[in-house]
C-alpha angles and dihedrals in degrees: 000000000000114000089231089058091049089052096051094036099222106315090159087060092054097051136041124211112218109201118239091238090064096052113111105159107041095182092057092049092048089055099043105043133084096218149317133268129184091271099047146285122341116227124191106237114146113210113239089225094059109107125213087255090060096253133123113254091203101035096150091056099040116140125260095259089058092048091051097047105105120217106234094020120137091261091049092051093046091052090050092049091047101043107017106034091154091072100042094103093050091048093050091049091050092050092046090053089056094060 
């Protein structure tokens, strides 16, 4: 598991980003989401495979969208800023050390 993932403890498994292009009823989305990121609305939907330690209990069989979500990507960083602001500095330092 990526050290960034260990730091944030699975935020991408607690929230779903619904792309703007899929939005039909803006008023409903405005009322039922926890925020916005550059890709779309953020909806709180905790994955049933996310353990209390922030790990996937079925990592080998995770779906394609989980496999394609990049740790440190713009969506990852926006979720962290939105829902885990207390770790933003640590995340940025970790990403800086990678470059």
